[in-house]
C-alpha positions in Angstrom: -34.4 -34.5 31.5 -35.8 -31.4 29.3 -36.1 -31.2 25.7 -33.3 -29.5 25.3 -30.6 -32.2 27.6 -32.7 -34.5 25.3 -31.8 -32.1 21.6 -28.2 -31.8 23.2 -27.5 -36.1 23.5 -28.8 -36.3 19.9 -26.4 -34.6 18.5 -23.2 -35.3 19.5 -21.0 -34.1 16.3 -18.2 -32.2 17.6 -17.1 -28.7 14.9 -13.7 -31.3 14.2 -16.0 -34.0 12.8 -17.5 -31.1 10.8 -13.9 -30.1 10.0 -12.6 -32.7 8.5 -15.8 -33.6 6.8 -15.6 -30.3 5.0 -12.2 -30.8 4.1 -13.0 -33.9 2.7 -15.5 -32.7 0.4 -13.4 -29.7 -0.5 -10.0 -32.7 -1.3 -12.8 -34.4 -3.7 -14.2 -31.1 -5.1 -10.5 -30.7 -6.5 -9.8 -34.1 -7.5 -12.7 -34.3 -9.6 -12.2 -29.9 -11.2 -7.9 -31.3 -11.7 -8.1 -34.6 -12.8 -7.6 -33.4 -16.8 -4.1 -34.9 -17.9 -0.8 -32.4 -17.7 2.6 -33.0 -19.4 5.1 -32.4 -16.9 8.9 -31.7 -18.4 11.7 -33.1 -15.9 14.8 -34.0 -17.4 14.8 -37.3 -17.4 11.1 -37.6 -18.5 7.8 -36.0 -19.8 5.1 -38.3 -18.2 1.3 -37.6 -18.6 -0.2 -36.9 -14.9 -3.6 -35.5 -13.8 -3.0 -32.2 -12.4 -4.2 -32.4 -9.0 -1.4 -35.0 -8.8 1.5 -32.3 -9.8 0.0 -29.5 -7.5 -0.4 -31.7 -4.5 3.9 -33.1 -5.2 4.7 -29.8 -5.7 2.9 -29.0 -2.6 4.5 -31.6 -0.5 7.7 -30.5 -2.2 7.6 -27.0 -1.1 6.6 -27.8 2.7 9.6 -30.4 2.6 12.0 -27.5 2.1 10.6 -25.2 4.4 11.1 -27.6 7.4 14.2 -28.8 6.2 15.8 -24.9 5.8 13.8 -23.5 8.8 13.2 -20.4 10.4 16.6 -18.5 11.5 16.3 -17.1 15.0 16.9 -13.4 15.5 19.1 -12.3 17.7 17.7 -8.5 18.9 
């Protein structure tokens, strides 16, 4: 075994692991920077929730609506 083979064995960190790590760091920063309480006006209540909860909830609702409606195929 030469030196480069030993270095390859030591660095078994994949691109996917690095990507998930960066995503986790970004998610933690998002939560910390958006932790202020915000009032949300609903028809039946006005809860005070952290801003990141509102943003994530809105994103999930949008994703679900997009999945439920789907894209229409064109007939060309």
